[in-house]
C-alpha positions in Angstrom: 31.8 98.3 154.2 35.1 97.1 153.4 37.8 99.4 152.4 40.6 98.0 150.2 44.0 99.4 149.5 45.5 99.6 146.5 48.7 97.5 146.5 51.6 99.3 145.2 53.5 97.6 142.6 56.4 95.5 143.4 58.6 94.1 141.2 60.3 90.4 142.6 59.8 91.9 145.7 60.8 95.3 145.1 59.0 98.8 145.1 59.2 100.9 142.4 61.3 103.2 144.4 63.7 100.6 145.1 64.2 99.6 141.2 64.5 103.5 140.0 67.9 103.5 142.2 69.3 100.1 141.0 71.5 100.4 137.6 71.3 98.2 134.4 73.7 95.4 135.8 72.0 95.4 139.2 68.6 95.5 137.7 69.7 92.3 135.7 69.7 90.0 138.9 66.2 90.4 139.3 65.3 89.3 135.8 64.6 85.6 134.6 67.4 84.1 132.8 66.9 84.1 129.1 66.6 88.6 129.5 69.5 88.5 132.4 71.5 87.0 129.9 70.6 89.7 127.3 71.0 92.7 129.3 74.5 91.4 131.1 75.9 91.5 127.5 74.5 94.7 125.9 74.1 96.9 129.3 75.8 99.3 127.4 73.4 99.9 124.7 70.7 99.8 127.4 72.4 102.8 129.1 73.4 104.3 126.1 69.2 104.3 124.7 67.7 105.5 128.2 70.3 108.4 128.5 69.2 109.3 124.7 65.9 109.0 125.3 65.7 111.0 128.8 67.7 114.0 126.1 65.0 113.7 124.0 62.7 114.3 126.4 64.4 117.1 128.0 64.4 118.6 124.5 60.4 118.1 123.9 60.9 115.9 121.3 59.2 112.3 120.5 61.2 109.0 121.3 61.1 106.7 118.1 62.9 104.2 118.0 63.5 101.0 115.5 65.5 99.1 118.4 62.5 96.3 119.3 65.2 94.0 120.8 66.0 96.4 124.1 65.2 94.9 127.5 62.7 97.5 129.2 64.3 98.7 132.9 63.6 100.6 135.7 64.8 103.9 134.0 62.6 103.6 131.2 59.1 103.9 133.6 57.4 106.4 132.4 58.7 107.0 129.1 56.5 107.6 126.1 58.0 105.9 123.0 56.8 105.0 119.4 58.1 102.1 118.0 58.6 100.5 114.6 56.5 97.7 113.6 58.0 97.6 109.9 55.6 99.7 108.7 54.2 102.6 111.2 55.6 103.9 114.7 52.9 102.7 117.5 52.6 104.5 120.7 53.6 102.9 123.4 53.8 104.2 127.1 56.3 102.1 129.5 54.9 100.8 132.8 55.9 98.6 135.7 54.3 95.6 134.3 56.5 95.3 131.1 59.6 94.9 133.1 61.9 92.2 131.8 60.1 92.6 128.6 61.6 93.5 125.5 60.3 96.7 123.3 59.5 94.4 120.3 56.3 92.6 122.5 54.5 96.1 122.6 54.3 97.0 118.6 53.1 93.5 116.9 54.1 93.7 113.0 51.3 91.7 112.1 47.4 92.4 112.2 44.6 90.5 113.4 43.0 88.9 110.1 39.4 90.5 109.7 37.5 88.5 106.8 34.8 90.0 105.5 32.1 88.6 103.0 33.6 86.4 99.8 33.9 88.2 96.5 33.2 87.9 93.3 34.0 84.5 92.1 35.1 83.3 95.0 31.9 81.1 95.5 30.1 78.7 92.8 26.7 80.9 93.7 28.6 84.1 92.8 30.3 82.9 89.4 27.6 83.9 86.8 26.9 87.3 88.8 26.7 90.4 86.3 29.9 92.5 86.8 29.4 95.9 87.4 
């Protein structure tokens, strides 16, 4: 019988504990180029968002946001937030695999199309049916 250990999550060779100690600008060094540039330009907005979110968590309030362009950093891991998709707030829990992505990627703005049967008059066979 072979027993396998569950592999701990790492991001670019760093463990979760090491990532949690990094500041936003230090974490940017481990991101891909587009995300890195965004974080370095807007690190103050990201830090402000994280601090406000932590305050809301301490007061047992839900975190609701319209900011879909915020890049996910290690300080956000474990947070449960609701991201606006243009119509409703979609509940999302931040995990380690989401690092470097934007919040908007996890709250799609368009629903998947579900085609049903054709309506009355949509086909030649249904054109002359009695309408009730």
